[in-house]
Structure formats: C-alpha cells, structure tokens
ZAMARGU-4260 file (C-alpha; in steps of 0.2 Angstrom, whole numbers, plus 5000, padded with zeros to 4 digits):
<rodrens>
0) 4952/5068/5060 | 4955/5074/5042 | 4964/5059/5035 | 4964/5040/5039 | 4970/5024/5031
5) 4961/5007/5031 | 4968/4990/5029 | 4966/4972/5035 | 4978/4960/5044 | 4977/4942/5049
10) 4977/4938/5067 | 4981/4920/5065 | 4972/4903/5066 | 4963/4900/5082 | 4957/4884/5090
15) 4939/4887/5093 | 4927/4875/5102 | 4919/4862/5092 | 4904/4869/5082 | 4909/4887/5086
20) 4913/4894/5068 | 4912/4912/5073 | 4928/4911/5083 | 4938/4905/5068 | 4938/4922/5060
25) 4956/4926/5055 | 4955/4944/5049 | 4952/4961/5056 | 4949/4978/5047 | 4958/4992/5056
30) 4956/5011/5053 | 4972/5021/5057 | 4973/5040/5058 | 4987/5047/5046 | 4991/5062/5057
35) 4993/5053/5074 | 4997/5035/5068 | 4985/5028/5081 | 4972/5015/5078 | 4955/5023/5077
40) 4945/5007/5076 | 4945/4988/5073 | 4931/4977/5066 | 4930/4959/5063 | 4933/4952/5045
45) 4939/4961/5030 | 4923/4965/5021 | 4914/4980/5015 | 4902/4979/5030 | 4917/4979/5042
50) 4924/4995/5033 | 4907/5003/5033 | 4905/5001/5052 | 4922/5009/5055 | 4919/5024/5043
55) 4902/5027/5050 | 4909/5033/5066 | 4920/5046/5058 | 4911/5051/5042 | 4907/5069/5049
60) 4926/5073/5051 | 4934/5062/5038 | 4940/5070/5022 | 4953/5058/5014 | 4954/5039/5015
65) 4969/5030/5009 | 4968/5011/5005 | 4976/4998/4994 | 4966/4993/4978 | 4952/4986/4988
70) 4935/4986/4979 | 4925/4981/4994 | 4932/4995/5005 | 4930/5008/4991 | 4912/5004/4989
75) 4908/5009/5007 | 4917/5026/5007 | 4904/5039/5012 | 4900/5054/5001 | 4912/5068/5001
80) 4927/5058/5006 | 4941/5058/4994 | 4949/5040/4991 | 4968/5039/4990 | 4976/5025/4981
85) 4991/5019/4990 | 5007/5022/4980 | 5016/5006/4986 | 5002/4995/4981 | 5002/5003/4963
90) 5020/4999/4961 | 5018/4982/4968 | 5004/4979/4956 | 5015/4984/4941 | 5029/4972/4948
95) 5016/4958/4949 | 5013/4961/4930 | 5031/4959/4927 | 5031/4942/4936 | 5015/4937/4927
100) 5024/4941/4910 | 5039/4930/4915 | 5028/4915/4919 | 5017/4917/4904 | 5032/4917/4892
105) 5043/4905/4903 | 5056/4918/4899 | 5074/4913/4904 | 5090/4922/4900 | 5103/4913/4890
110) 5117/4915/4904 | 5117/4915/4923 | 5115/4932/4931 | 5133/4931/4937 | 5139/4928/4920
115) 5128/4943/4914 | 5136/4954/4927 | 5120/4956/4937 | 5120/4954/4956 | 5103/4946/4956
120) 5093/4936/4943 | 5085/4947/4929 | 5068/4944/4936 | 5072/4952/4952 | 5082/4966/4945
125) 5067/4973/4935 | 5058/4975/4952 | 5071/4988/4957 | 5070/5006/4954 | 5078/5011/4938
130) 5088/5025/4946 | 5095/5012/4958 | 5103/5003/4944 | 5120/5007/4937 | 5122/5012/4919
135) 5131/4996/4916 | 5117/4986/4923 | 5104/4995/4913 | 5114/4992/4897 | 5115/4973/4901
140) 5096/4972/4905 | 5091/4982/4889 | 5103/4971/4878 | 5096/4955/4886 | 5078/4959/4884
145) 5080/4967/4867 | 5088/4951/4860 | 5071/4942/4857 | 5052/4945/4855 | 5048/4938/4872
150) 5061/4949/4881 | 5053/4964/4872 | 5036/4960/4879 | 5044/4960/4897 | 5053/4976/4893
155) 5037/4984/4888 | 5029/4980/4905 | 5044/4986/4914 | 5044/5002/4905 | 5025/5004/4910
160) 5030/5002/4928 | 5043/5015/4927 | 5030/5027/4918 | 5019/5024/4933 | 5033/5027/4945
165) 5036/5043/4936 | 5019/5049/4939 | 5020/5045/4958 | 5036/5054/4959 | 5027/5070/4958
170) 5020/5068/4975 | 5025/5082/4987 | 5032/5070/4999 | 5045/5066/4986 | 5048/5084/4978
175) 5043/5095/4993 | 5033/5105/4980 | 5014/5104/4977 | 5012/5096/4960 | 5002/5104/4946
180) 4987/5094/4941 | 4991/5097/4923 | 5008/5088/4925 | 5000/5074/4934 | 4987/5071/4920
185) 5001/5073/4906 | 5011/5059/4915 | 4996/5048/4917 | 4992/5051/4898 | 5010/5045/4894
190) 5007/5029/4903 | 4990/5026/4894 | 4998/5029/4877 | 5012/5017/4881 | 5000/5003/4886
195) 4989/5007/4870 | 5005/5006/4859 | 5009/4989/4866 | 4991/4982/4869 | 4997/4965/4862
200) 5004/4962/4879 | 4990/4955/4890 | 4998/4961/4906 | 4998/4979/4900 | 4980/4978/4896
205) 4975/4972/4913 | 4987/4985/4921 | 4980/4999/4911 | 4962/4994/4915 | 4965/4993/4933
210) 4973/5010/4933 | 4958/5017/4923 | 4946/5011/4937 | 4956/5019/4950 | 4961/5035/4940
215) 4954/5048/4951 | 4961/5040/4967 | 4978/5039/4959 | 4978/5057/4954 | 4972/5062/4971
220) 4986/5052/4979 | 4999/5062/4968 | 4990/5079/4972 | 4988/5076/4991 | 5003/5066/4995
225) 4994/5055/5007 | 4997/5036/5007 | 4992/5021/5018 | 5010/5019/5025 | 5005/5021/5043
230) 4991/5008/5041 | 5003/4996/5033 | 5015/4999/5047 | 5002/4993/5060 | 5001/4977/5051
235) 5018/4971/5058 | 5013/4976/5076 | 4996/4968/5075 | 5003/4952/5068 | 5016/4952/5081
240) 5003/4954/5095 | 4993/4940/5087 | 5007/4928/5086 | 5012/4931/5104 | 4995/4928/5111
245) 5001/4911/5118 | 4986/4901/5112 | 4973/4914/5118 | 4963/4916/5102 | 4948/4926/5108
250) 4945/4939/5095 | 4939/4953/5107 | 4955/4951/5118 | 4966/4951/5103 | 4958/4967/5097
255) 4961/4975/5114 | 4979/4970/5114 | 4981/4977/5096 | 4973/4994/5101 | 4984/4995/5116
260) 5000/4992/5106 | 4996/5003/5091 | 4991/5018/5102 | 5005/5017/5114 | 5015/5032/5107
265) 5000/5043/5107 | 4995/5039/5124 | 5013/5041/5131 | 5014/5058/5122 | 4998/5064/5131
270) 5005/5057/5148 | 5021/5067/5145 | 5012/5083/5141 | 5001/5081/5157 | 5016/5078/5168
275) 5025/5094/5162 | 5011/5105/5169 | 5017/5117/5182 | 5009/5115/5199 | 5005/5130/5211
280) 5016/5130/5226 | 5008/5127/5243 | 5013/5130/5261 | 5024/5143/5268 | 5037/5151/5257
</rodrens>
C-alpha cells in the first residue's frame, strides 16, 4: 500500500448504560487505501493517538498520506511518509474566510440578488468557481464589491481564493500532465504576494499563515495529484451505517458493519476473479 487517506466520522449518539462513559464515544478514525478505496483500519476517537495506532500497522509500506488540515493527525505521521493536504479542504478553508469577512463587516448588498441579476445571493456566488460564472455575473460581482471599502476587502479574500485554486489547478488529475515544481512555487508565491499586499484584511493574514504551515503538503498535493477524496467518500457510507444501526450503539459492532460496507467492492472483485478460474475436466471424455 503506497498511498492512503485518513479522516474521521461521527457514528452517532448512543445510549450507554448508566455510568459507562466509554460507550458514549461518538467518533471513529478510519484509514482508507487510495488505490483500492477500501478501509484499512478503524480506531476509536479522532485523536492523534488513534491515528498513530492505525499508521503503525502500515508504516513499512506507506509512502503518501492524504488528510484534511488536521494538526493531531499530522503530528503522528511516521518518518519518511509524505503528507498530502487535501485540495477540497484548502478551497473550503478559503470559502470560510469569505464567510468570515461577510460576518465581520456585516456586508449587505444594496439591492436584492434578483434585482442585481444574480441567481443566488452575492455571498454564495463567491463560493463558486470563477470560471463557472458568466461574464455578466462577473461584471455584476466586481462592480458591486468595488463600490465601497468593505466590498473591496471581501473582493481581496475572493481573489486570494482564486489564486489558491489556480495553484491547485496544476495537479495532474486536472491537466493530465505532471506539473513542474517551479511553476507550483511561482503560483504559491503569487498567492503570498497578494495576501501580503492586502495584509490589512485579517482573514487574509490567517489564511496565509495556515497555508504557510502546510506549505510542503500543499506543494506535494500539486506534484503528486493525491487527495483524500476516497476517505471523504467513505464518510457518507459510514454515517449511513451508523444511522441504520436501529438503536444498537455498540462501537465494536458498528466498526465491523462499517468495514463490511466499505470493503464490499474489493471483496466482490476478488470473488469474481476467483470464480473465473478454469477448472480441469474430470471423468470420461
């Protein structure tokens, strides 16, 4: 197993017996193989110790580990394993900074979004990809944000998000071509320069500081093309299994049910391969 992803999911709130607090644990940490997509292990809680117990079993073969921006999981990564920052969570972090700027400035557009000609409120339009917006929508957004100082601050955060997306767009999964490390560093430098030129916006300062802490994993995410998408995909299955437990809140049983559900594809593939093996003819011709 060369690459894996680590993530956590909530199994639901159980009803333990009185005085038994251990059964009230609501979280699991799971390790997912990025090649097969199957669960490699489950551990109670979402702590660094839980992640360490899972990684210890695969530290001899593991080379890449994808994760969200989780400091506890990152602190337990064995030596020699390359950490990959998940691209989805990087963009999600930038979108959260846009929302934080809206809240801090209590920014409201002068007109309703339908009167502006936008299909959704301005707040949500900034979460979308810039290339998915029509030229008319882009003109409306730029004109609206450029009309006052508060809007210009929000526009600065929005442009920083697009600078970050421009860096992540170099991944081979997007371009089908291995990116050059120098080009990745150049685009990251452009992001830093934009944030430095607008350091009066607090959301940009915190965003730049976080990216700086995760700079090496961000660059490795671009160069390797790995992401934590398969681990995130298991979240839905694991949560569904936990919800359909029908009142059975035993963590061990729930862990077994999750493993059975998330490894079904791999197990069925093995079964089909075995069934296709030819058998020697026996008996008279």
